[in-house]
C-alpha positions as CSV (number, residue, x, y, z in Angstrom):
1,M,41.0,19.5,-12.8
2,I,42.3,22.7,-11.8
3,D,45.6,24.2,-11.6
4,T,47.0,27.6,-11.3
5,S,49.7,27.3,-9.2
6,T,51.9,28.7,-12.0
7,P,52.0,30.8,-15.0
8,A,49.8,27.6,-16.4
9,V,46.7,28.1,-16.4
10,T,45.0,24.1,-16.3
11,A,41.7,22.6,-16.8
12,G,40.9,19.6,-17.4
13,L,38.6,16.8,-17.9
14,V,39.6,13.0,-16.4
15,E,37.6,10.1,-16.3
16,I,38.4,7.2,-13.8
17,D,36.9,3.9,-14.5
18,L,35.9,1.6,-11.9
19,S,39.3,-0.3,-11.2
20,G,40.5,3.6,-10.7
21,V,42.3,4.2,-14.0
22,P,42.4,7.5,-15.4
23,T,42.0,8.5,-19.0
24,L,42.3,12.2,-19.9
25,I,38.9,13.7,-21.7
26,A,40.6,16.8,-22.9
27,D,42.6,19.7,-21.3
28,N,43.1,23.1,-21.5
29,V,46.6,24.9,-20.7
30,T,47.5,28.1,-21.2
31,V,50.2,29.9,-20.2
32,D,49.7,33.9,-19.0
33,A,50.8,34.7,-15.6
34,R,48.8,37.6,-14.9
35,G,45.5,35.6,-17.2
36,H,44.3,33.2,-14.3
37,G,41.5,35.0,-13.3
38,E,40.2,35.6,-16.7
39,L,41.3,32.5,-18.1
40,L,40.2,29.9,-15.9
41,T,36.0,30.0,-15.9
42,P,36.0,30.0,-20.2
43,A,38.7,27.7,-19.8
44,I,36.5,25.1,-18.3
45,E,33.7,26.0,-20.0
46,S,35.3,25.5,-23.2
47,L,36.5,22.3,-21.4
48,L,32.6,21.0,-21.1
49,A,31.5,21.8,-24.1
50,Q,34.0,20.0,-25.9
51,A,33.6,16.9,-24.3
52,S,29.3,17.3,-24.6
53,I,29.1,16.9,-20.6
54,I,26.7,19.2,-18.3
55,P,28.6,19.9,-15.3
56,R,26.0,17.5,-13.7
57,D,27.5,14.8,-14.9
58,L,31.1,15.5,-12.7
59,G,31.8,13.6,-10.2
60,A,34.4,15.8,-8.1
61,V,36.7,18.6,-8.4
62,V,40.4,18.0,-8.1
63,A,42.7,20.7,-7.8
64,G,46.6,21.3,-7.5
65,L,47.1,23.2,-4.3
66,G,50.5,24.6,-4.7
67,P,53.1,25.4,-3.8
68,G,52.7,28.8,-5.8
69,P,52.2,32.8,-5.6
70,Y,49.3,33.8,-3.6
71,T,47.4,35.4,-6.5
72,G,47.2,32.8,-9.1
73,L,46.8,30.1,-6.9
74,R,44.2,31.7,-5.0
75,V,42.1,31.8,-8.3
76,G,42.4,28.4,-9.2
77,L,41.3,27.1,-5.3
78,V,38.3,30.0,-5.4
79,T,36.8,28.8,-8.9
80,A,37.2,24.8,-7.4
81,L,35.2,25.6,-4.6
82,A,32.7,27.5,-6.5
83,L,32.3,24.6,-8.4
84,A,32.4,22.0,-6.0
85,D,29.8,23.7,-3.7
86,A,27.2,24.8,-6.7
87,L,27.3,21.1,-7.8
88,A,27.2,19.5,-4.3
89,L,30.6,17.9,-5.4
90,P,33.1,16.8,-3.2
91,T,36.7,17.8,-3.5
92,Y,40.1,16.8,-3.7
93,G,43.6,18.6,-3.7
94,V,47.0,17.4,-4.6
95,C,50.1,18.9,-4.1
96,S,50.7,20.6,-7.9
97,L,54.8,19.4,-7.6
98,D,53.3,16.3,-7.3
99,G,51.4,16.8,-10.7
100,I,54.4,17.7,-12.5
101,A,57.0,14.4,-10.7
102,D,53.7,12.0,-11.9
103,P,54.2,9.3,-13.5
104,G,58.3,10.3,-12.9
105,P,60.8,8.4,-15.6
106,A,61.6,5.0,-14.1
107,H,64.7,4.4,-11.6
108,R,65.5,8.3,-11.6
109,R,66.1,10.2,-8.3
110,L,63.7,13.4,-9.5
111,L,63.8,16.9,-8.3
112,V,60.9,19.1,-9.4
113,A,61.2,22.8,-9.3
114,T,58.4,25.9,-10.1
115,D,59.6,28.9,-10.5
116,A,58.7,31.2,-6.7
117,R,60.0,34.7,-8.6
118,R,62.2,36.7,-5.7
119,R,65.2,34.4,-7.5
120,E,63.6,31.8,-5.4
121,I,62.1,28.2,-6.0
122,Y,59.3,26.4,-5.1
123,W,60.7,22.3,-4.8
124,A,60.2,18.8,-3.6
125,M,62.3,15.4,-4.7
126,Y,61.2,12.5,-5.4
127,D,62.6,9.0,-5.0
128,T,63.1,6.1,-7.4
129,G,59.6,5.0,-7.2
130,G,58.3,8.2,-7.5
131,T,57.6,9.3,-3.5
132,R,57.9,12.5,-2.3
133,I,60.7,12.5,-0.1
134,A,61.6,16.3,0.8
135,G,59.7,19.6,0.6
136,P,57.3,21.1,-0.3
137,A,59.9,24.4,0.0
138,V,60.5,27.4,-1.2
139,S,64.7,27.9,-1.0
140,R,67.2,29.9,-3.3
141,P,68.4,27.5,-6.3
142,A,72.0,27.5,-4.8
143,D,70.7,26.5,-1.6
144,V,69.1,23.2,-2.5
145,D,71.1,20.1,-2.2
146,T,70.9,18.3,-5.2
147,S,73.4,15.4,-5.0
148,K,71.1,12.6,-4.3
149,C,69.1,13.6,-7.4
150,D,69.6,12.4,-11.1
151,L,66.8,14.7,-12.7
152,A,64.9,17.9,-12.8
153,C,61.4,18.7,-13.8
154,G,59.8,22.3,-13.8
155,A,60.1,25.4,-15.3
156,G,62.1,26.4,-12.0
157,A,64.4,23.9,-12.8
158,V,64.7,24.9,-16.7
159,L,65.3,28.6,-15.1
160,Y,68.0,27.9,-13.0
161,A,69.6,24.8,-14.7
162,E,72.6,25.9,-14.5
163,V,72.7,26.5,-10.8
164,L,70.9,23.0,-10.0
165,G,73.2,21.6,-12.1
166,L,70.7,18.4,-13.2
167,P,69.8,17.7,-17.1
168,V,66.1,18.9,-17.3
169,A,62.8,16.6,-18.7
170,D,59.5,17.7,-19.3
171,P,56.8,18.7,-17.9
172,A,57.2,22.2,-16.9
173,Y,53.8,22.7,-15.2
174,P,51.4,20.6,-13.7
175,R,49.5,17.8,-15.8
176,A,45.9,17.5,-15.6
177,L,45.9,13.6,-16.1
178,S,48.2,13.3,-13.7
179,L,46.6,15.1,-11.2
180,G,43.7,13.5,-11.9
181,S,45.4,9.6,-11.1
182,L,47.0,11.2,-7.8
183,A,43.1,11.7,-6.9
184,A,41.4,8.6,-8.5
185,P,41.8,6.6,-5.4
186,R,39.7,8.7,-3.1
187,A,37.6,9.8,-6.1
188,I,36.9,5.9,-6.8
189,S,36.4,5.0,-3.2
190,R,34.0,8.1,-2.7
191,A,36.3,9.6,0.5
192,P,34.8,12.3,2.3
193,S,35.4,15.8,0.5
194,E,38.9,17.4,1.8
195,P,39.2,21.2,2.3
196,L,41.4,22.8,-0.5
197,V,44.4,24.4,1.7
198,P,46.7,26.2,-0.4
199,L,50.4,25.8,0.5
200,Y,51.4,29.4,0.3
201,L,54.6,28.5,1.8
202,R,55.6,32.3,2.3
203,R,53.6,35.1,4.6
204,P,51.5,37.5,1.3
205,D,53.6,40.8,1.0
206,A,50.4,42.5,1.6
207,V,50.3,43.4,5.3
208,P,47.1,45.0,7.5
209,P,48.0,48.6,7.6
210,G,49.3,50.2,10.9
211,A,47.2,52.2,13.9
212,P,47.2,56.0,12.5
213,K,49.8,58.3,13.8
214,A,49.0,60.8,15.9
215,V,49.0,64.3,14.1
216,L,49.5,67.5,16.7
217,P,48.2,70.6,16.4
C-alpha cells in the first residue's frame, strides 16, 4: 500500500485472507511534505525486510490516487507503477480521502479534508454507512457546506476547524490498512489491473513556454 497524496509518506503491507479480510502486517509513515522522493523507496525496502518478505511474495500493488499536490502524488504513483511493472503485479487505485474515511465512525456523517495549500482543501463527504456522497473536490474551506456533516477528519479539517465548524477526529492521513481494505475485493477476486489515474483536481502550476518573441535589429 502506497500513498503520497499528503505530507505523510505512507507505505504498508496488508495480508488479505481468502474471505477478503485484511490484516496489517506492518506500515511505515513519515510526515515530511518535501521528502516523498527520498523517503518512499527506503520505506518500502524497510517494510519488506521487517516482514521477511521478498518482492516476489507480493500479490498486488495498491496506491492512493489523491487528490493531492502534483509532485508528491506523482512520486507515489510512479513508484507503484514501476514496482508493479517489475514484478508483473496488478495495480489497484483508491481515492486517498476514502483511505481516511474508512472505517468511519458509526452513524456519523463525515467530512474528510486534506490541505490543498493556497488556503484550500481537498474534501469529500460520507453518509452514515461510509459511502462517499460528495467529492472529491477542491474548495476554499468557507465555501464547503458542512451543514449535513457531524464530524470531520483529515489534516485539512484540523487546519481549518474554526471555518468548517465541525468537531475533528483522527486520522489525519490515509491509512495503509484502510487502503488495503478498500482494494481487498478486487485483489481477492484477481480483478484486472487498473490504470493509476491521479486525482489532481487542479491544473499544474507549470505551463509550456510560449513562442519566442520576435527581436528586431
